[in-house]
C-alpha positions as CSV (number, residue, x, y, z in Angstrom):
1,M,0.0,0.0,0.0
2,H,1.2,3.5,-0.8
3,D,2.6,5.5,2.2
4,P,-0.2,7.6,3.6
5,D,2.3,10.2,4.8
6,V,3.4,10.7,1.3
7,L,-0.2,11.3,0.1
8,R,-0.6,13.7,3.1
9,S,2.4,15.7,2.0
10,Q,1.3,15.8,-1.6
11,H,-2.2,17.0,-0.6
12,L,-0.7,19.7,1.6
13,V,1.5,21.0,-1.2
14,R,-1.3,21.0,-3.8
15,F,-4.2,22.3,-1.7
16,H,-2.4,24.1,1.2
17,A,-4.6,22.3,3.8
18,E,-3.9,19.4,6.3
19,P,-6.1,16.4,5.2
20,D,-7.7,13.5,6.9
21,I,-6.6,10.2,5.3
22,F,-8.8,7.1,4.6
23,V,-8.1,3.7,3.0
24,A,-10.2,1.1,1.3
25,P,-8.9,-2.3,0.0
26,G,-9.4,-4.1,-3.3
27,R,-10.6,-7.7,-3.2
28,V,-10.4,-11.2,-4.6
29,N,-13.1,-13.8,-4.5
30,L,-11.9,-17.0,-2.8
31,I,-14.9,-19.1,-4.0
32,G,-18.4,-18.5,-5.2
33,E,-18.8,-17.5,-8.8
34,H,-22.0,-16.5,-10.5
35,T,-23.9,-17.2,-7.4
36,D,-24.6,-13.6,-6.4
37,Y,-27.4,-12.9,-8.9
38,A,-29.0,-16.2,-7.8
39,E,-29.1,-14.8,-4.2
40,G,-26.6,-17.3,-3.1
41,F,-23.2,-17.2,-1.3
42,V,-19.9,-15.7,-2.1
43,M,-16.6,-15.6,-0.1
44,P,-14.4,-12.6,-1.0
45,V,-11.2,-11.5,0.8
46,A,-10.0,-7.9,1.1
47,I,-6.4,-7.7,-0.1
48,D,-3.5,-5.4,0.8
49,F,-3.7,-3.5,-2.5
50,A,-5.8,-0.4,-1.7
51,T,-7.0,3.1,-2.6
52,L,-6.1,6.0,-0.3
53,A,-8.0,9.3,-0.1
54,A,-6.9,12.6,1.5
55,I,-9.7,15.1,2.1
56,S,-9.8,18.7,3.4
57,P,-12.7,21.2,3.4
58,R,-12.8,24.4,1.4
59,S,-15.0,27.4,1.7
60,D,-15.8,28.4,-1.9
61,G,-18.3,25.7,-2.7
62,K,-16.0,23.9,-5.1
63,I,-15.2,20.2,-5.1
64,T,-11.7,19.4,-6.6
65,L,-10.7,15.9,-7.2
66,Y,-7.0,15.0,-8.0
67,S,-5.8,11.6,-9.0
68,E,-2.1,10.9,-8.2
69,N,-2.3,7.9,-10.6
70,Y,-3.5,9.9,-13.6
71,G,-1.9,13.2,-12.7
72,E,-5.3,14.8,-13.4
73,E,-7.5,17.3,-11.6
74,K,-11.2,17.9,-12.1
75,S,-13.5,20.4,-10.4
76,F,-17.2,20.6,-9.8
77,E,-19.6,23.0,-8.0
78,A,-21.0,21.4,-4.9
79,A,-24.3,23.2,-5.4
80,A,-24.6,21.9,-9.0
81,L,-23.4,18.3,-9.0
82,P,-23.6,16.5,-12.4
83,A,-26.8,14.6,-13.2
84,K,-25.0,11.9,-15.2
85,A,-21.6,10.2,-15.6
86,S,-19.0,11.4,-18.1
87,K,-17.1,8.2,-18.6
88,H,-14.1,9.5,-16.7
89,W,-12.3,8.2,-13.6
90,S,-13.9,11.1,-11.7
91,D,-17.4,9.5,-12.1
92,Y,-16.7,7.2,-9.2
93,P,-15.9,9.8,-6.5
94,I,-18.3,12.5,-7.7
95,G,-21.0,9.8,-8.0
96,V,-20.6,9.2,-4.3
97,A,-21.3,12.9,-3.6
98,V,-24.3,12.8,-6.0
99,L,-25.8,9.8,-4.1
100,L,-25.1,11.3,-0.7
101,A,-26.8,14.5,-1.8
102,G,-29.7,12.4,-3.0
103,E,-29.9,11.0,0.5
104,G,-30.5,14.5,1.8
105,H,-27.0,15.4,2.9
106,A,-25.7,18.9,2.2
107,I,-22.4,18.4,0.4
108,P,-19.9,21.2,1.1
109,G,-16.8,22.1,-1.0
110,F,-13.7,19.9,-0.5
111,D,-10.4,18.9,-2.0
112,L,-9.9,15.1,-2.5
113,S,-6.5,13.6,-3.4
114,I,-6.7,9.9,-4.5
115,W,-3.9,7.3,-4.9
116,G,-4.3,3.6,-5.4
117,D,-2.2,0.5,-6.1
118,V,-5.1,-1.9,-6.9
119,P,-4.1,-3.0,-10.4
120,L,-6.5,-1.6,-12.9
121,G,-8.4,-3.9,-15.2
122,S,-7.3,-7.0,-13.3
123,G,-10.7,-7.8,-11.6
124,L,-9.5,-6.8,-8.1
125,S,-12.1,-4.1,-7.7
126,S,-10.2,-0.9,-8.0
127,S,-13.6,0.9,-8.7
128,A,-15.2,-0.4,-5.5
129,A,-12.2,0.6,-3.4
130,L,-12.4,4.1,-4.9
131,E,-16.1,4.4,-4.2
132,V,-15.8,3.1,-0.6
133,V,-12.8,5.3,0.3
134,T,-14.5,8.4,-1.1
135,A,-17.8,7.6,0.8
136,L,-15.9,7.2,4.0
137,A,-14.0,10.5,3.5
138,I,-17.1,12.6,2.6
139,C,-19.1,11.1,5.4
140,S,-16.4,12.0,7.8
141,L,-16.3,15.5,6.5
142,I,-20.1,16.0,6.9
143,G,-20.3,14.2,10.2
144,V,-22.3,11.2,9.1
145,T,-21.6,7.6,10.0
146,Y,-23.0,4.6,8.1
147,P,-22.6,1.0,9.2
148,G,-20.4,-1.0,6.8
149,P,-23.2,-2.9,5.1
150,V,-25.2,0.4,4.5
151,L,-22.1,2.1,3.2
152,A,-21.5,-0.8,0.8
153,R,-25.1,-0.6,-0.5
154,L,-24.7,3.1,-1.2
155,C,-21.5,2.6,-3.1
156,Q,-23.2,-0.2,-5.2
157,R,-25.9,2.3,-6.1
158,V,-23.2,4.7,-7.3
159,E,-22.0,2.0,-9.7
160,N,-25.6,1.0,-10.7
161,E,-27.4,4.4,-10.8
162,F,-24.7,6.9,-11.6
163,V,-21.8,5.1,-13.4
164,G,-24.2,2.7,-15.1
165,A,-22.5,-0.6,-14.4
166,N,-24.9,-3.4,-13.4
167,C,-22.6,-4.9,-10.6
168,G,-23.6,-6.8,-7.5
169,I,-22.7,-5.7,-4.0
170,M,-19.9,-8.1,-3.3
171,D,-17.0,-5.8,-4.2
172,Q,-18.2,-2.8,-2.2
173,F,-19.3,-5.1,0.7
174,I,-15.9,-6.7,1.3
175,S,-14.0,-3.4,0.8
176,A,-16.2,-1.8,3.6
177,N,-16.4,-4.9,5.9
178,G,-13.3,-7.0,5.4
179,K,-11.1,-8.1,8.4
180,E,-7.4,-8.8,8.5
181,N,-6.6,-12.6,8.1
182,H,-10.2,-13.4,7.3
183,A,-12.4,-14.2,4.4
184,L,-16.0,-13.1,4.5
185,L,-18.9,-15.4,3.7
186,L,-21.7,-13.1,2.3
187,D,-25.3,-14.2,1.9
188,C,-26.4,-12.2,-1.1
189,R,-30.0,-12.5,-0.2
190,D,-30.0,-10.6,3.1
191,L,-26.4,-9.4,3.3
192,S,-25.8,-11.3,6.5
193,F,-22.2,-12.4,6.8
194,K,-19.7,-14.5,8.7
195,L,-15.9,-14.0,9.0
196,A,-13.8,-17.1,8.4
197,P,-10.2,-17.2,9.5
198,I,-7.3,-17.4,7.0
199,P,-4.1,-18.5,8.9
200,A,-1.4,-15.8,8.9
201,N,1.0,-18.3,7.3
202,V,-1.2,-18.5,4.1
203,A,-0.6,-16.1,1.3
204,L,-3.0,-15.2,-1.5
205,V,-1.2,-15.4,-4.9
206,I,-3.2,-13.7,-7.6
207,A,-2.2,-14.6,-11.1
208,N,-3.4,-12.4,-14.0
209,T,-3.5,-14.4,-17.2
210,M,-3.5,-11.1,-19.2
211,V,-6.2,-12.4,-21.5
212,K,-9.9,-11.6,-21.6
213,H,-11.9,-13.6,-24.2
214,S,-15.2,-12.6,-25.6
215,I,-16.8,-15.6,-27.2
216,A,-20.1,-15.8,-29.1
217,G,-22.9,-17.0,-26.8
218,G,-20.4,-17.2,-23.9
219,D,-20.7,-13.9,-22.2
220,Y,-22.1,-13.0,-18.8
221,P,-25.7,-12.1,-19.8
222,T,-26.0,-15.4,-21.8
223,R,-24.8,-17.4,-18.8
224,R,-27.3,-15.6,-16.5
225,R,-30.2,-16.2,-18.9
226,E,-29.3,-19.9,-19.1
227,S,-29.2,-20.2,-15.4
228,E,-32.5,-18.4,-14.9
229,A,-34.2,-20.5,-17.5
230,A,-33.3,-23.6,-15.5
231,C,-34.6,-22.0,-12.3
232,A,-37.9,-21.1,-14.0
233,I,-38.6,-24.7,-14.9
234,I,-37.9,-25.9,-11.3
235,N,-40.1,-23.1,-10.0
236,A,-42.9,-24.0,-12.3
237,H,-43.0,-27.6,-10.9
238,R,-42.7,-27.0,-7.2
239,G,-42.9,-23.2,-6.5
240,G,-40.9,-21.4,-4.0
241,V,-37.8,-21.3,-6.2
242,P,-37.5,-17.7,-7.3
243,F,-33.7,-18.1,-7.5
244,L,-31.3,-21.1,-7.9
245,R,-30.3,-20.4,-4.3
246,D,-33.6,-22.2,-3.5
247,A,-33.1,-25.2,-5.8
248,T,-31.5,-28.5,-5.0
249,L,-29.6,-31.2,-6.9
250,E,-32.7,-33.4,-6.4
251,D,-34.7,-30.8,-8.4
252,L,-32.2,-31.1,-11.2
253,E,-32.6,-34.8,-11.2
254,K,-36.3,-34.6,-11.4
255,W,-36.8,-31.9,-14.0
256,G,-33.4,-31.5,-15.7
257,T,-34.6,-33.4,-18.8
258,E,-37.0,-30.5,-19.5
259,M,-34.1,-28.0,-19.6
260,E,-31.9,-27.1,-22.5
261,P,-28.6,-29.0,-21.9
262,K,-26.7,-25.7,-21.4
263,S,-29.2,-24.5,-18.9
264,Y,-29.0,-27.7,-17.0
265,L,-25.2,-27.4,-16.7
266,R,-25.3,-23.7,-15.6
267,A,-27.8,-24.6,-12.9
268,K,-25.7,-27.5,-11.8
269,H,-22.7,-25.2,-11.4
270,V,-24.7,-22.5,-9.4
271,I,-26.3,-25.0,-7.1
272,T,-23.1,-26.9,-6.3
273,E,-21.1,-23.7,-6.1
274,D,-23.4,-22.5,-3.3
275,L,-22.8,-25.7,-1.4
276,R,-19.0,-25.5,-1.9
277,T,-18.9,-21.9,-0.7
278,V,-20.7,-22.6,2.5
279,A,-18.6,-25.7,3.0
280,A,-15.4,-23.7,2.5
281,E,-16.4,-21.3,5.3
282,K,-16.9,-24.3,7.6
283,A,-13.5,-25.8,6.6
284,L,-11.7,-22.5,7.3
285,E,-13.4,-22.4,10.7
286,K,-12.0,-25.8,11.4
287,G,-8.5,-24.9,10.0
288,D,-8.9,-27.7,7.4
289,L,-6.9,-26.2,4.6
290,K,-6.8,-29.5,2.7
291,E,-10.6,-29.4,2.4
292,V,-10.5,-25.8,1.3
293,G,-8.1,-26.8,-1.4
294,R,-10.2,-29.6,-2.6
295,L,-13.3,-27.4,-2.7
296,M,-11.4,-24.8,-4.8
297,A,-10.2,-27.5,-7.2
298,E,-13.8,-28.7,-7.6
299,A,-15.0,-25.2,-8.0
300,H,-12.6,-24.6,-10.9
301,T,-13.6,-27.8,-12.7
302,S,-17.3,-26.8,-12.3
303,Y,-16.6,-23.2,-13.5
304,S,-14.7,-24.5,-16.5
305,K,-16.8,-27.6,-17.5
306,D,-20.3,-26.9,-16.3
307,F,-20.5,-23.2,-16.5
308,E,-18.0,-23.0,-19.4
309,G,-16.7,-19.7,-17.9
310,S,-13.0,-20.4,-18.2
311,C,-10.6,-20.4,-21.2
312,V,-7.5,-22.3,-22.3
313,E,-5.1,-19.8,-20.5
314,A,-6.9,-19.8,-17.2
315,D,-7.2,-23.6,-17.2
316,L,-3.4,-23.7,-17.9
317,M,-2.6,-21.3,-15.1
318,V,-4.5,-23.5,-12.6
319,E,-2.9,-26.7,-14.0
320,L,0.6,-25.2,-13.6
321,A,-0.2,-24.0,-10.1
322,N,-1.1,-27.6,-9.1
323,E,2.4,-28.7,-10.1
324,L,4.1,-26.4,-7.7
325,P,5.2,-26.8,-4.0
326,G,3.2,-24.9,-1.4
327,L,-0.1,-24.8,-3.2
328,I,-3.2,-25.3,-1.0
329,G,-5.8,-24.6,-3.7
330,A,-6.2,-22.8,-7.1
331,R,-9.1,-21.7,-9.2
332,L,-10.3,-19.1,-11.7
333,T,-11.8,-16.1,-9.9
334,G,-14.1,-13.3,-11.1
335,G,-16.4,-13.0,-14.1
336,G,-14.6,-15.6,-16.2
337,F,-13.4,-16.1,-19.8
338,G,-9.9,-15.0,-18.7
339,G,-8.8,-12.7,-15.9
340,C,-7.1,-13.9,-12.7
341,T,-6.7,-17.1,-10.8
342,I,-6.6,-17.1,-7.0
343,N,-4.0,-19.4,-5.3
344,L,-3.8,-20.2,-1.6
345,V,-0.2,-20.8,-1.0
346,E,2.0,-21.6,2.1
347,Q,3.5,-18.3,3.1
348,D,7.1,-19.4,3.1
349,K,6.8,-20.8,-0.4
350,A,4.7,-17.9,-1.9
351,K,7.5,-15.9,-3.5
352,A,9.1,-18.9,-5.2
353,F,5.7,-20.1,-6.2
354,A,4.8,-16.8,-7.9
355,E,8.1,-16.6,-9.7
356,E,8.0,-20.2,-11.0
357,L,4.3,-19.9,-12.0
358,G,5.1,-16.8,-14.0
359,K,8.0,-18.5,-15.8
360,R,6.1,-21.6,-16.7
361,Y,3.0,-19.7,-17.9
362,A,5.1,-17.4,-20.0
363,A,7.0,-20.4,-21.5
364,K,3.8,-22.2,-22.4
365,T,1.9,-19.2,-23.8
366,G,4.3,-16.4,-24.7
367,I,2.4,-14.1,-22.4
368,E,4.0,-12.4,-19.4
369,P,1.5,-12.7,-16.6
370,Q,1.2,-10.2,-13.7
371,I,1.4,-12.2,-10.4
372,H,0.8,-10.5,-7.0
373,V,1.5,-12.0,-3.6
374,C,-1.2,-10.6,-1.2
375,H,-2.6,-11.1,2.3
376,A,-6.1,-11.0,3.7
377,S,-6.5,-7.3,4.8
378,G,-8.8,-5.2,6.9
379,G,-11.7,-3.2,5.5
380,A,-12.0,0.5,4.9
381,H,-11.0,2.8,7.7
382,R,-9.5,6.2,8.7
383,I,-5.7,6.3,9.1
384,E,-4.8,8.3,12.2
């Protein structure tokens, strides 16, 4: 994470005011893919890549945002906030101000400096970290406190209603509510959650395949429609199944023949993934890392074969990880069709694991991956 004292000094030089500093982490999903819109379970982990924000009030009614990453400044009038996004990085922080104003809060002028080391475009939720850290900073400035789950919902609304991205709540939720050395089992139906311990001697190695495939009939909306079509057939037979969260493998056995083959497989993935995600939390509680690894391996196979959400490069990255010393479990994480794998690795072997995995992947594909060694981090907070 970037040194907060450096950001403090940079803000002081630029805006001639002593700021308060806040931090919000990025995240990786340990297990539970494409279960969120089925009102199922996910288990993300906050990581020690984060976004920092320095904020100080100003008296002229202006809001000035400065990104240390982009070297760009953008200004707004607090009394005339924009009605829509402009497809610029500033949409995320100014969108927070817009949503807070919509909740009835008077938004004053302020200066906000932003710096982050969450890798952009890697599926580690740099946008959620930016939204959450901005919300925390502005709320502190106006003297408002929201519980973590409420803050997360507000930031999800920024993404959905202002930025225009139809994301679920997982990314904002873990950024706001994460705990060091823990994963978080989130029930996407009621937003209740449990914290599950990750031993301090376990590292999270995130391997970016550097590919993102778009295949005909294989994108996110198609998979969602196929899953929901299977759910509709089950619900038509026995009722009380508005989402696949409420379906069972026995339901699939009874009525699977009425489904399109693809819909059957998508439903099989979602139903079994929910079971695996809940089981993974129980295994972490018991300290049974072998079982966690087994569940991750099973999850990857299901994601790749039943959901058909993987790709050659991601499958290769997981296959190579399974050949290396120190691995506990490996799987594709995120929306699929490329992106990153998540590897639980024994801490003392993590650096060598990451280096060797990168070499072997590059040798096989000709692609240089980005591989990050992380740890389970705490959620968003003020830095004193």
